[in-house]
PDB file with one MODEL, atoms N, CA, C and O in Angstrom:
MODEL        1
ATOM      1  N   UNK A   1     159.762  -5.237 -63.312  1.00  0.00           N
ATOM      2  CA  UNK A   1     160.392  -4.879 -62.363  1.00  0.00           C
ATOM      3  C   UNK A   1     159.328  -4.590 -61.016  1.00  0.00           C
ATOM      4  O   UNK A   1     158.233  -4.054 -61.181  1.00  0.00           O
ATOM      5  N   UNK A   2     159.773  -4.980 -59.831  1.00  0.00           N
ATOM      6  CA  UNK A   2     158.994  -4.536 -58.885  1.00  0.00           C
ATOM      7  C   UNK A   2     159.927  -3.198 -57.922  1.00  0.00           C
ATOM      8  O   UNK A   2     161.140  -3.114 -57.729  1.00  0.00           O
ATOM      9  N   UNK A   3     159.060  -2.487 -57.566  1.00  0.00           N
ATOM     10  CA  UNK A   3     159.325  -1.616 -56.741  1.00  0.00           C
ATOM     11  C   UNK A   3     158.707  -1.287 -55.277  1.00  0.00           C
ATOM     12  O   UNK A   3     157.563  -1.555 -54.909  1.00  0.00           O
ATOM     13  N   UNK A   4     159.607  -0.719 -54.614  1.00  0.00           N
ATOM     14  CA  UNK A   4     159.072  -0.767 -52.544  1.00  0.00           C
ATOM     15  C   UNK A   4     158.144   0.447 -52.842  1.00  0.00           C
ATOM     16  O   UNK A   4     158.164   1.237 -53.786  1.00  0.00           O
ATOM     17  N   UNK A   5     157.427   0.372 -51.893  1.00  0.00           N
ATOM     18  CA  UNK A   5     156.049   1.147 -52.007  1.00  0.00           C
ATOM     19  C   UNK A   5     156.187   1.878 -50.404  1.00  0.00           C
ATOM     20  O   UNK A   5     156.017   1.125 -49.445  1.00  0.00           O
ATOM     21  N   UNK A   6     156.495   3.345 -50.147  1.00  0.00           N
ATOM     22  CA  UNK A   6     156.267   3.634 -49.482  1.00  0.00           C
ATOM     23  C   UNK A   6     154.708   4.787 -48.623  1.00  0.00           C
ATOM     24  O   UNK A   6     154.441   5.564 -49.540  1.00  0.00           O
ATOM     25  N   UNK A   7     154.090   5.009 -47.853  1.00  0.00           N
ATOM     26  CA  UNK A   7     153.236   5.692 -47.290  1.00  0.00           C
ATOM     27  C   UNK A   7     153.873   7.173 -46.462  1.00  0.00           C
ATOM     28  O   UNK A   7     154.467   7.173 -45.384  1.00  0.00           O
ATOM     29  N   UNK A   8     153.709   7.783 -46.894  1.00  0.00           N
ATOM     30  CA  UNK A   8     153.939   9.382 -46.443  1.00  0.00           C
ATOM     31  C   UNK A   8     153.020   9.161 -45.075  1.00  0.00           C
ATOM     32  O   UNK A   8     152.056   8.405 -44.949  1.00  0.00           O
ATOM     33  N   UNK A   9     153.598  10.029 -44.111  1.00  0.00           N
ATOM     34  CA  UNK A   9     152.946   9.867 -42.803  1.00  0.00           C
ATOM     35  C   UNK A   9     151.065  10.356 -43.510  1.00  0.00           C
ATOM     36  O   UNK A   9     149.987   9.766 -43.583  1.00  0.00           O
ATOM     37  N   UNK A  10     151.572  11.686 -43.876  1.00  0.00           N
ATOM     38  CA  UNK A  10     149.646  12.637 -44.254  1.00  0.00           C
ATOM     39  C   UNK A  10     149.060  11.282 -45.194  1.00  0.00           C
ATOM     40  O   UNK A  10     147.922  11.117 -44.755  1.00  0.00           O
ATOM     41  N   UNK A  11     149.306  10.230 -46.288  1.00  0.00           N
ATOM     42  CA  UNK A  11     148.477   8.981 -46.694  1.00  0.00           C
ATOM     43  C   UNK A  11     148.415   7.930 -45.750  1.00  0.00           C
ATOM     44  O   UNK A  11     147.533   7.074 -45.819  1.00  0.00           O
ATOM     45  N   UNK A  12     149.453   7.930 -44.706  1.00  0.00           N
ATOM     46  CA  UNK A  12     148.660   6.922 -43.004  1.00  0.00           C
ATOM     47  C   UNK A  12     147.364   7.562 -42.133  1.00  0.00           C
ATOM     48  O   UNK A  12     146.410   7.115 -41.496  1.00  0.00           O
ATOM     49  N   UNK A  13     147.901   8.850 -42.487  1.00  0.00           N
ATOM     50  CA  UNK A  13     146.858   9.505 -41.863  1.00  0.00           C
ATOM     51  C   UNK A  13     145.348   9.283 -42.346  1.00  0.00           C
ATOM     52  O   UNK A  13     144.316   9.184 -41.683  1.00  0.00           O
ATOM     53  N   UNK A  14     145.571   9.238 -43.747  1.00  0.00           N
ATOM     54  CA  UNK A  14     144.627   9.178 -44.652  1.00  0.00           C
ATOM     55  C   UNK A  14     143.657   7.606 -44.503  1.00  0.00           C
ATOM     56  O   UNK A  14     142.528   7.394 -44.061  1.00  0.00           O
ATOM     57  N   UNK A  15     144.444   6.928 -44.947  1.00  0.00           N
ATOM     58  CA  UNK A  15     143.934   5.529 -44.299  1.00  0.00           C
ATOM     59  C   UNK A  15     143.819   5.124 -43.170  1.00  0.00           C
ATOM     60  O   UNK A  15     143.421   3.977 -42.968  1.00  0.00           O
ATOM     61  N   UNK A  16     144.077   5.806 -42.350  1.00  0.00           N
ATOM     62  CA  UNK A  16     143.533   5.957 -40.632  1.00  0.00           C
ATOM     63  C   UNK A  16     141.573   6.173 -40.640  1.00  0.00           C
ATOM     64  O   UNK A  16     140.646   5.617 -40.050  1.00  0.00           O
ATOM     65  N   UNK A  17     141.673   7.071 -41.459  1.00  0.00           N
ATOM     66  CA  UNK A  17     140.330   7.948 -41.123  1.00  0.00           C
ATOM     67  C   UNK A  17     139.274   6.315 -41.933  1.00  0.00           C
ATOM     68  O   UNK A  17     138.366   5.763 -41.312  1.00  0.00           O
ATOM     69  N   UNK A  18     139.638   5.978 -43.048  1.00  0.00           N
ATOM     70  CA  UNK A  18     138.849   4.930 -43.877  1.00  0.00           C
ATOM     71  C   UNK A  18     138.394   3.603 -42.839  1.00  0.00           C
ATOM     72  O   UNK A  18     139.257   3.047 -42.159  1.00  0.00           O
ATOM     73  N   UNK A  19     137.394   3.300 -42.811  1.00  0.00           N
ATOM     74  CA  UNK A  19     137.127   1.696 -42.170  1.00  0.00           C
ATOM     75  C   UNK A  19     138.314   0.920 -42.477  1.00  0.00           C
ATOM     76  O   UNK A  19     139.092   1.376 -43.315  1.00  0.00           O
ATOM     77  N   UNK A  20     138.639  -0.551 -41.731  1.00  0.00           N
ATOM     78  CA  UNK A  20     139.521  -1.199 -42.172  1.00  0.00           C
ATOM     79  C   UNK A  20     139.107  -2.438 -43.541  1.00  0.00           C
ATOM     80  O   UNK A  20     139.873  -3.188 -44.146  1.00  0.00           O
ATOM     81  N   UNK A  21     137.726  -2.270 -43.671  1.00  0.00           N
ATOM     82  CA  UNK A  21     138.242  -2.984 -45.312  1.00  0.00           C
ATOM     83  C   UNK A  21     137.911  -1.962 -46.516  1.00  0.00           C
ATOM     84  O   UNK A  21     137.770  -2.446 -47.639  1.00  0.00           O
ATOM     85  N   UNK A  22     137.790  -0.664 -46.345  1.00  0.00           N
ATOM     86  CA  UNK A  22     138.009   0.459 -47.933  1.00  0.00           C
ATOM     87  C   UNK A  22     140.070   0.381 -47.221  1.00  0.00           C
ATOM     88  O   UNK A  22     140.875  -0.384 -47.752  1.00  0.00           O
ATOM     89  N   UNK A  23     140.286   0.897 -46.568  1.00  0.00           N
ATOM     90  CA  UNK A  23     142.042   0.648 -45.874  1.00  0.00           C
ATOM     91  C   UNK A  23     142.222  -0.352 -46.414  1.00  0.00           C
ATOM     92  O   UNK A  23     142.920  -0.170 -47.412  1.00  0.00           O
ATOM     93  N   UNK A  24     141.766  -2.022 -46.179  1.00  0.00           N
ATOM     94  CA  UNK A  24     142.689  -3.265 -47.155  1.00  0.00           C
ATOM     95  C   UNK A  24     142.383  -2.916 -48.730  1.00  0.00           C
ATOM     96  O   UNK A  24     143.291  -2.859 -49.560  1.00  0.00           O
ATOM     97  N   UNK A  25     140.984  -2.686 -49.052  1.00  0.00           N
ATOM     98  CA  UNK A  25     141.138  -2.859 -50.733  1.00  0.00           C
ATOM     99  C   UNK A  25     141.808  -1.260 -50.749  1.00  0.00           C
ATOM    100  O   UNK A  25     140.801  -0.651 -51.111  1.00  0.00           O
ATOM    101  N   UNK A  26     142.800  -0.274 -50.595  1.00  0.00           N
ATOM    102  CA  UNK A  26     143.379   0.992 -50.861  1.00  0.00           C
ATOM    103  C   UNK A  26     144.883  -0.107 -50.796  1.00  0.00           C
ATOM    104  O   UNK A  26     145.238  -0.480 -51.914  1.00  0.00           O
ATOM    105  N   UNK A  27     145.554  -0.509 -49.874  1.00  0.00           N
ATOM    106  CA  UNK A  27     146.510  -1.138 -49.692  1.00  0.00           C
ATOM    107  C   UNK A  27     146.643  -2.558 -50.424  1.00  0.00           C
ATOM    108  O   UNK A  27     147.752  -3.078 -50.301  1.00  0.00           O
ATOM    109  N   UNK A  28     145.723  -3.242 -51.140  1.00  0.00           N
ATOM    110  CA  UNK A  28     145.969  -4.186 -51.911  1.00  0.00           C
ATOM    111  C   UNK A  28     146.542  -3.661 -53.210  1.00  0.00           C
ATOM    112  O   UNK A  28     147.448  -4.006 -53.969  1.00  0.00           O
ATOM    113  N   UNK A  29     145.696  -2.740 -53.160  1.00  0.00           N
ATOM    114  CA  UNK A  29     145.559  -1.711 -54.799  1.00  0.00           C
ATOM    115  C   UNK A  29     147.241  -1.231 -54.560  1.00  0.00           C
ATOM    116  O   UNK A  29     148.129  -1.473 -55.378  1.00  0.00           O
ATOM    117  N   UNK A  30     147.435  -0.523 -53.286  1.00  0.00           N
ATOM    118  CA  UNK A  30     149.244  -0.196 -53.714  1.00  0.00           C
ATOM    119  C   UNK A  30     149.891  -1.433 -54.036  1.00  0.00           C
ATOM    120  O   UNK A  30     150.515  -1.673 -55.070  1.00  0.00           O
ATOM    121  N   UNK A  31     149.735  -2.026 -53.281  1.00  0.00           N
ATOM    122  CA  UNK A  31     150.615  -3.257 -53.094  1.00  0.00           C
ATOM    123  C   UNK A  31     150.604  -3.966 -55.186  1.00  0.00           C
ATOM    124  O   UNK A  31     151.590  -4.275 -55.856  1.00  0.00           O
ATOM    125  N   UNK A  32     149.683  -3.979 -55.447  1.00  0.00           N
ATOM    126  CA  UNK A  32     149.771  -4.531 -56.716  1.00  0.00           C
ATOM    127  C   UNK A  32     150.252  -3.414 -57.668  1.00  0.00           C
ATOM    128  O   UNK A  32     150.349  -3.694 -58.863  1.00  0.00           O
ATOM    129  N   UNK A  33     150.657  -1.784 -57.108  1.00  0.00           N
ATOM    130  CA  UNK A  33     151.361  -0.704 -58.219  1.00  0.00           C
ATOM    131  C   UNK A  33     152.694  -1.364 -57.876  1.00  0.00           C
ATOM    132  O   UNK A  33     153.420  -1.860 -58.739  1.00  0.00           O
ATOM    133  N   UNK A  34     152.959  -1.347 -56.668  1.00  0.00           N
ATOM    134  CA  UNK A  34     154.245  -2.235 -56.494  1.00  0.00           C
ATOM    135  C   UNK A  34     154.695  -2.710 -57.661  1.00  0.00           C
ATOM    136  O   UNK A  34     155.358  -1.958 -58.375  1.00  0.00           O
ATOM    137  N   UNK A  35     154.380  -4.234 -58.132  1.00  0.00           N
ATOM    138  CA  UNK A  35     154.336  -4.925 -59.228  1.00  0.00           C
ATOM    139  C   UNK A  35     154.222  -4.299 -60.804  1.00  0.00           C
ATOM    140  O   UNK A  35     154.696  -4.744 -61.849  1.00  0.00           O
ATOM    141  N   UNK A  36     153.289  -2.922 -60.517  1.00  0.00           N
ATOM    142  CA  UNK A  36     153.303  -2.244 -61.977  1.00  0.00           C
ATOM    143  C   UNK A  36     152.805  -1.348 -62.144  1.00  0.00           C
ATOM    144  O   UNK A  36     151.628  -1.184 -62.467  1.00  0.00           O
ATOM    145  N   UNK A  37     153.693  -0.509 -61.935  1.00  0.00           N
ATOM    146  CA  UNK A  37     153.701   1.330 -61.596  1.00  0.00           C
ATOM    147  C   UNK A  37     153.962   2.057 -63.036  1.00  0.00           C
ATOM    148  O   UNK A  37     154.109   3.274 -63.143  1.00  0.00           O
ATOM    149  N   UNK A  38     154.002   1.055 -64.226  1.00  0.00           N
ATOM    150  CA  UNK A  38     153.743   1.722 -65.378  1.00  0.00           C
ATOM    151  C   UNK A  38     152.347   2.507 -65.848  1.00  0.00           C
ATOM    152  O   UNK A  38     151.440   1.691 -66.008  1.00  0.00           O
ATOM    153  N   UNK A  39     151.877   4.116 -66.154  1.00  0.00           N
ATOM    154  CA  UNK A  39     150.515   4.326 -66.615  1.00  0.00           C
ATOM    155  C   UNK A  39     149.753   3.765 -67.522  1.00  0.00           C
ATOM    156  O   UNK A  39     150.157   3.818 -68.684  1.00  0.00           O
ATOM    157  N   UNK A  40     148.955   3.343 -67.344  1.00  0.00           N
ATOM    158  CA  UNK A  40     147.946   2.500 -68.669  1.00  0.00           C
ATOM    159  C   UNK A  40     146.294   3.555 -69.357  1.00  0.00           C
ATOM    160  O   UNK A  40     145.465   3.609 -70.266  1.00  0.00           O
ATOM    161  N   UNK A  41     146.613   4.008 -68.447  1.00  0.00           N
ATOM    162  CA  UNK A  41     145.339   5.381 -69.031  1.00  0.00           C
ATOM    163  C   UNK A  41     144.540   5.160 -68.243  1.00  0.00           C
ATOM    164  O   UNK A  41     144.185   6.093 -67.524  1.00  0.00           O
ATOM    165  N   UNK A  42     144.133   4.259 -68.125  1.00  0.00           N
ATOM    166  CA  UNK A  42     142.580   3.950 -67.352  1.00  0.00           C
ATOM    167  C   UNK A  42     142.976   3.515 -65.746  1.00  0.00           C
ATOM    168  O   UNK A  42     142.433   4.383 -65.062  1.00  0.00           O
ATOM    169  N   UNK A  43     143.545   2.742 -65.015  1.00  0.00           N
ATOM    170  CA  UNK A  43     143.867   3.255 -63.910  1.00  0.00           C
ATOM    171  C   UNK A  43     145.398   3.210 -62.979  1.00  0.00           C
ATOM    172  O   UNK A  43     145.956   2.604 -62.064  1.00  0.00           O
ATOM    173  N   UNK A  44     145.568   4.212 -63.859  1.00  0.00           N
ATOM    174  CA  UNK A  44     147.189   4.642 -63.493  1.00  0.00           C
ATOM    175  C   UNK A  44     146.823   6.168 -64.507  1.00  0.00           C
ATOM    176  O   UNK A  44     146.209   6.129 -65.573  1.00  0.00           O
ATOM    177  N   UNK A  45     147.354   7.402 -63.877  1.00  0.00           N
ATOM    178  CA  UNK A  45     147.637   8.800 -64.623  1.00  0.00           C
ATOM    179  C   UNK A  45     148.476   9.419 -63.995  1.00  0.00           C
ATOM    180  O   UNK A  45     148.764   9.356 -62.800  1.00  0.00           O
ATOM    181  N   UNK A  46     149.132  10.408 -65.299  1.00  0.00           N
ATOM    182  CA  UNK A  46     149.780  10.954 -64.786  1.00  0.00           C
ATOM    183  C   UNK A  46     149.574  12.441 -64.996  1.00  0.00           C
ATOM    184  O   UNK A  46     149.515  13.119 -66.022  1.00  0.00           O
ATOM    185  N   UNK A  47     149.494  12.708 -63.839  1.00  0.00           N
ATOM    186  CA  UNK A  47     148.830  14.565 -63.287  1.00  0.00           C
ATOM    187  C   UNK A  47     149.852  15.767 -63.991  1.00  0.00           C
ATOM    188  O   UNK A  47     151.065  15.924 -63.848  1.00  0.00           O
ATOM    189  N   UNK A  48     149.169  16.303 -64.555  1.00  0.00           N
ATOM    190  CA  UNK A  48     149.471  17.450 -65.282  1.00  0.00           C
ATOM    191  C   UNK A  48     149.838  18.624 -64.969  1.00  0.00           C
ATOM    192  O   UNK A  48     148.798  19.259 -64.797  1.00  0.00           O
ATOM    193  N   UNK A  49     150.982  19.478 -64.742  1.00  0.00           N
ATOM    194  CA  UNK A  49     150.654  20.368 -64.631  1.00  0.00           C
ATOM    195  C   UNK A  49     151.913  20.601 -62.704  1.00  0.00           C
ATOM    196  O   UNK A  49     151.971  21.538 -61.907  1.00  0.00           O
ATOM    197  N   UNK A  50     152.464  19.565 -62.728  1.00  0.00           N
ATOM    198  CA  UNK A  50     153.071  19.718 -61.336  1.00  0.00           C
ATOM    199  C   UNK A  50     154.878  19.058 -61.365  1.00  0.00           C
ATOM    200  O   UNK A  50     155.375  17.979 -61.687  1.00  0.00           O
ATOM    201  N   UNK A  51     155.344  20.171 -60.922  1.00  0.00           N
ATOM    202  CA  UNK A  51     156.836  20.038 -61.478  1.00  0.00           C
ATOM    203  C   UNK A  51     157.062  18.505 -60.477  1.00  0.00           C
ATOM    204  O   UNK A  51     157.973  18.217 -61.253  1.00  0.00           O
ATOM    205  N   UNK A  52     157.051  17.507 -59.650  1.00  0.00           N
ATOM    206  CA  UNK A  52     157.503  16.250 -59.562  1.00  0.00           C
ATOM    207  C   UNK A  52     156.472  15.515 -60.074  1.00  0.00           C
ATOM    208  O   UNK A  52     155.260  15.727 -60.061  1.00  0.00           O
ATOM    209  N   UNK A  53     157.076  14.682 -60.495  1.00  0.00           N
ATOM    210  CA  UNK A  53     155.884  13.763 -61.251  1.00  0.00           C
ATOM    211  C   UNK A  53     155.147  12.709 -60.420  1.00  0.00           C
ATOM    212  O   UNK A  53     155.510  11.623 -59.967  1.00  0.00           O
ATOM    213  N   UNK A  54     153.982  13.391 -60.367  1.00  0.00           N
ATOM    214  CA  UNK A  54     152.791  13.118 -59.586  1.00  0.00           C
ATOM    215  C   UNK A  54     151.799  12.473 -60.279  1.00  0.00           C
ATOM    216  O   UNK A  54     151.328  12.904 -61.332  1.00  0.00           O
ATOM    217  N   UNK A  55     151.344  11.114 -59.552  1.00  0.00           N
ATOM    218  CA  UNK A  55     150.371   9.921 -60.693  1.00  0.00           C
ATOM    219  C   UNK A  55     149.616  10.177 -59.776  1.00  0.00           C
ATOM    220  O   UNK A  55     149.822  10.666 -58.665  1.00  0.00           O
ATOM    221  N   UNK A  56     148.284   9.663 -60.517  1.00  0.00           N
ATOM    222  CA  UNK A  56     147.000   8.728 -59.496  1.00  0.00           C
ATOM    223  C   UNK A  56     146.868   7.696 -59.423  1.00  0.00           C
ATOM    224  O   UNK A  56     147.666   7.046 -60.099  1.00  0.00           O
ATOM    225  N   UNK A  57     146.087   7.089 -58.804  1.00  0.00           N
ATOM    226  CA  UNK A  57     145.971   5.431 -58.826  1.00  0.00           C
ATOM    227  C   UNK A  57     144.567   6.011 -58.219  1.00  0.00           C
ATOM    228  O   UNK A  57     144.462   6.795 -57.276  1.00  0.00           O
ATOM    229  N   UNK A  58     143.326   5.328 -59.132  1.00  0.00           N
ATOM    230  CA  UNK A  58     142.098   4.817 -58.832  1.00  0.00           C
ATOM    231  C   UNK A  58     141.568   3.641 -58.343  1.00  0.00           C
ATOM    232  O   UNK A  58     141.333   2.900 -59.298  1.00  0.00           O
ATOM    233  N   UNK A  59     141.361   3.283 -57.605  1.00  0.00           N
ATOM    234  CA  UNK A  59     141.277   2.339 -56.447  1.00  0.00           C
ATOM    235  C   UNK A  59     139.624   2.744 -55.784  1.00  0.00           C
ATOM    236  O   UNK A  59     139.363   3.367 -54.755  1.00  0.00           O
ATOM    237  N   UNK A  60     138.732   2.168 -56.744  1.00  0.00           N
ATOM    238  CA  UNK A  60     137.219   2.336 -56.269  1.00  0.00           C
ATOM    239  C   UNK A  60     136.708   3.770 -56.362  1.00  0.00           C
ATOM    240  O   UNK A  60     136.558   4.375 -57.424  1.00  0.00           O
ATOM    241  N   UNK A  61     136.515   4.140 -55.435  1.00  0.00           N
ATOM    242  CA  UNK A  61     136.010   5.530 -55.052  1.00  0.00           C
ATOM    243  C   UNK A  61     136.896   6.303 -54.733  1.00  0.00           C
ATOM    244  O   UNK A  61     136.762   7.517 -54.887  1.00  0.00           O
ATOM    245  N   UNK A  62     138.061   5.716 -54.186  1.00  0.00           N
ATOM    246  CA  UNK A  62     139.389   6.324 -53.949  1.00  0.00           C
ATOM    247  C   UNK A  62     140.381   6.750 -54.996  1.00  0.00           C
ATOM    248  O   UNK A  62     140.530   6.150 -56.061  1.00  0.00           O
ATOM    249  N   UNK A  63     141.174   8.021 -54.565  1.00  0.00           N
ATOM    250  CA  UNK A  63     142.715   8.231 -55.382  1.00  0.00           C
ATOM    251  C   UNK A  63     143.401   7.932 -54.792  1.00  0.00           C
ATOM    252  O   UNK A  63     142.841   7.861 -53.698  1.00  0.00           O
ATOM    253  N   UNK A  64     144.507   7.616 -54.669  1.00  0.00           N
ATOM    254  CA  UNK A  64     145.533   6.723 -54.629  1.00  0.00           C
ATOM    255  C   UNK A  64     147.037   8.036 -55.202  1.00  0.00           C
ATOM    256  O   UNK A  64     147.871   7.487 -55.921  1.00  0.00           O
ATOM    257  N   UNK A  65     147.258   9.264 -54.961  1.00  0.00           N
ATOM    258  CA  UNK A  65     148.393  10.073 -55.797  1.00  0.00           C
ATOM    259  C   UNK A  65     149.917   9.581 -54.722  1.00  0.00           C
ATOM    260  O   UNK A  65     150.050   9.153 -53.576  1.00  0.00           O
ATOM    261  N   UNK A  66     150.972   9.978 -55.994  1.00  0.00           N
ATOM    262  CA  UNK A  66     152.038   8.698 -55.325  1.00  0.00           C
ATOM    263  C   UNK A  66     153.436   9.402 -56.486  1.00  0.00           C
ATOM    264  O   UNK A  66     153.195   9.441 -57.692  1.00  0.00           O
ATOM    265  N   UNK A  67     154.201   9.680 -56.191  1.00  0.00           N
ATOM    266  CA  UNK A  67     155.568   9.756 -57.155  1.00  0.00           C
ATOM    267  C   UNK A  67     156.080   8.578 -57.134  1.00  0.00           C
ATOM    268  O   UNK A  67     155.655   7.530 -56.649  1.00  0.00           O
ATOM    269  N   UNK A  68     157.196   8.866 -57.796  1.00  0.00           N
ATOM    270  CA  UNK A  68     158.041   7.337 -58.010  1.00  0.00           C
ATOM    271  C   UNK A  68     159.070   7.616 -59.155  1.00  0.00           C
ATOM    272  O   UNK A  68     158.874   8.113 -60.265  1.00  0.00           O
ATOM    273  N   UNK A  69     160.454   7.065 -58.457  1.00  0.00           N
ATOM    274  CA  UNK A  69     161.639   7.286 -58.912  1.00  0.00           C
ATOM    275  C   UNK A  69     162.502   6.332 -58.237  1.00  0.00           C
ATOM    276  O   UNK A  69     162.836   5.984 -57.104  1.00  0.00           O
ATOM    277  N   UNK A  70     162.799   5.953 -60.039  1.00  0.00           N
ATOM    278  CA  UNK A  70     163.449   4.699 -59.790  1.00  0.00           C
ATOM    279  C   UNK A  70     162.722   3.629 -59.482  1.00  0.00           C
ATOM    280  O   UNK A  70     161.720   3.404 -60.161  1.00  0.00           O
ATOM    281  N   UNK A  71     163.124   2.633 -58.252  1.00  0.00           N
ATOM    282  CA  UNK A  71     162.440   1.271 -57.607  1.00  0.00           C
ATOM    283  C   UNK A  71     162.071   1.709 -56.546  1.00  0.00           C
ATOM    284  O   UNK A  71     162.433   1.137 -55.518  1.00  0.00           O
ATOM    285  N   UNK A  72     161.333   2.728 -56.496  1.00  0.00           N
ATOM    286  CA  UNK A  72     160.600   3.564 -54.972  1.00  0.00           C
ATOM    287  C   UNK A  72     159.212   4.285 -55.514  1.00  0.00           C
ATOM    288  O   UNK A  72     159.251   4.918 -56.569  1.00  0.00           O
ATOM    289  N   UNK A  73     158.032   4.173 -54.788  1.00  0.00           N
ATOM    290  CA  UNK A  73     157.067   4.795 -55.441  1.00  0.00           C
ATOM    291  C   UNK A  73     156.752   5.043 -54.105  1.00  0.00           C
ATOM    292  O   UNK A  73     156.775   4.217 -53.193  1.00  0.00           O
ATOM    293  N   UNK A  74     156.399   6.451 -54.024  1.00  0.00           N
ATOM    294  CA  UNK A  74     155.998   6.768 -52.628  1.00  0.00           C
ATOM    295  C   UNK A  74     154.622   7.620 -52.604  1.00  0.00           C
ATOM    296  O   UNK A  74     154.211   8.529 -53.324  1.00  0.00           O
ATOM    297  N   UNK A  75     154.198   7.097 -51.724  1.00  0.00           N
ATOM    298  CA  UNK A  75     152.211   7.401 -51.678  1.00  0.00           C
ATOM    299  C   UNK A  75     152.134   8.655 -51.030  1.00  0.00           C
ATOM    300  O   UNK A  75     152.561   8.627 -49.875  1.00  0.00           O
ATOM    301  N   UNK A  76     151.634   9.960 -51.508  1.00  0.00           N
ATOM    302  CA  UNK A  76     151.490  10.889 -50.738  1.00  0.00           C
ATOM    303  C   UNK A  76     150.289  11.179 -50.355  1.00  0.00           C
ATOM    304  O   UNK A  76     150.099  11.792 -49.306  1.00  0.00           O
ATOM    305  N   UNK A  77     149.247  10.760 -51.190  1.00  0.00           N
ATOM    306  CA  UNK A  77     148.080  11.125 -50.275  1.00  0.00           C
ATOM    307  C   UNK A  77     147.251  10.115 -50.901  1.00  0.00           C
ATOM    308  O   UNK A  77     147.588   9.503 -51.915  1.00  0.00           O
ATOM    309  N   UNK A  78     145.772   9.896 -50.056  1.00  0.00           N
ATOM    310  CA  UNK A  78     144.597   8.705 -50.110  1.00  0.00           C
ATOM    311  C   UNK A  78     143.421   9.278 -50.107  1.00  0.00           C
ATOM    312  O   UNK A  78     142.720   9.212 -49.098  1.00  0.00           O
ATOM    313  N   UNK A  79     143.070   9.836 -51.062  1.00  0.00           N
ATOM    314  CA  UNK A  79     141.939  10.383 -50.311  1.00  0.00           C
ATOM    315  C   UNK A  79     140.205  10.165 -51.605  1.00  0.00           C
ATOM    316  O   UNK A  79     140.297   9.804 -52.779  1.00  0.00           O
ATOM    317  N   UNK A  80     139.010  10.473 -50.965  1.00  0.00           N
ATOM    318  CA  UNK A  80     138.144  10.288 -51.538  1.00  0.00           C
ATOM    319  C   UNK A  80     137.998  10.791 -53.094  1.00  0.00           C
ATOM    320  O   UNK A  80     138.982  11.376 -53.547  1.00  0.00           O
ATOM    321  N   UNK A  81     137.154  10.663 -53.734  1.00  0.00           N
ATOM    322  CA  UNK A  81     137.169  11.664 -55.560  1.00  0.00           C
ATOM    323  C   UNK A  81     136.760  12.458 -55.151  1.00  0.00           C
ATOM    324  O   UNK A  81     137.149  13.198 -56.055  1.00  0.00           O
ATOM    325  N   UNK A  82     135.946  13.489 -54.147  1.00  0.00           N
ATOM    326  CA  UNK A  82     135.375  14.550 -54.494  1.00  0.00           C
ATOM    327  C   UNK A  82     136.393  15.217 -53.847  1.00  0.00           C
ATOM    328  O   UNK A  82     136.712  16.247 -54.440  1.00  0.00           O
ATOM    329  N   UNK A  83     137.137  14.951 -52.643  1.00  0.00           N
ATOM    330  CA  UNK A  83     138.588  15.556 -51.987  1.00  0.00           C
ATOM    331  C   UNK A  83     139.440  15.734 -52.737  1.00  0.00           C
ATOM    332  O   UNK A  83     140.163  16.723 -52.621  1.00  0.00           O
ATOM    333  N   UNK A  84     139.650  14.613 -53.966  1.00  0.00           N
ATOM    334  CA  UNK A  84     140.983  14.476 -54.974  1.00  0.00           C
ATOM    335  C   UNK A  84     140.432  15.681 -55.811  1.00  0.00           C
ATOM    336  O   UNK A  84     141.250  16.598 -55.892  1.00  0.00           O
ATOM    337  N   UNK A  85     139.177  15.910 -56.486  1.00  0.00           N
ATOM    338  CA  UNK A  85     138.609  16.691 -57.242  1.00  0.00           C
ATOM    339  C   UNK A  85     139.068  18.442 -56.663  1.00  0.00           C
ATOM    340  O   UNK A  85     139.220  19.444 -57.362  1.00  0.00           O
ATOM    341  N   UNK A  86     139.174  18.320 -55.420  1.00  0.00           N
ATOM    342  CA  UNK A  86     139.194  19.431 -54.725  1.00  0.00           C
ATOM    343  C   UNK A  86     140.497  20.107 -54.908  1.00  0.00           C
ATOM    344  O   UNK A  86     140.685  21.255 -55.311  1.00  0.00           O
ATOM    345  N   UNK A  87     141.495  19.092 -54.500  1.00  0.00           N
ATOM    346  CA  UNK A  87     143.064  19.315 -54.146  1.00  0.00           C
ATOM    347  C   UNK A  87     143.546  18.929 -55.345  1.00  0.00           C
ATOM    348  O   UNK A  87     144.756  18.846 -55.135  1.00  0.00           O
ATOM    349  N   UNK A  88     143.349  18.637 -56.489  1.00  0.00           N
ATOM    350  CA  UNK A  88     144.063  18.434 -57.549  1.00  0.00           C
ATOM    351  C   UNK A  88     143.761  18.872 -58.927  1.00  0.00           C
ATOM    352  O   UNK A  88     144.538  18.605 -59.844  1.00  0.00           O
TER     353      UNK A  88
ENDMDL
END
């Protein structure tokens, strides 16, 4: 099952703040997410305590927060690990 991956405006601004190398690594992981969006407990986990079905993808030292609905994946935020721990 393949899914369409969409970036929110905040996620795009987050990526613009990173170096090109890091942004490309994160985008590669997000593309791979479109091919296999099922939580596996290691790289992809469901975030607890949120009304929306929010998940996080571990991409190196960064965390990608996304929502999944049907065959659509919306990337909500892309944060460094310390920023992710503060926000979520």
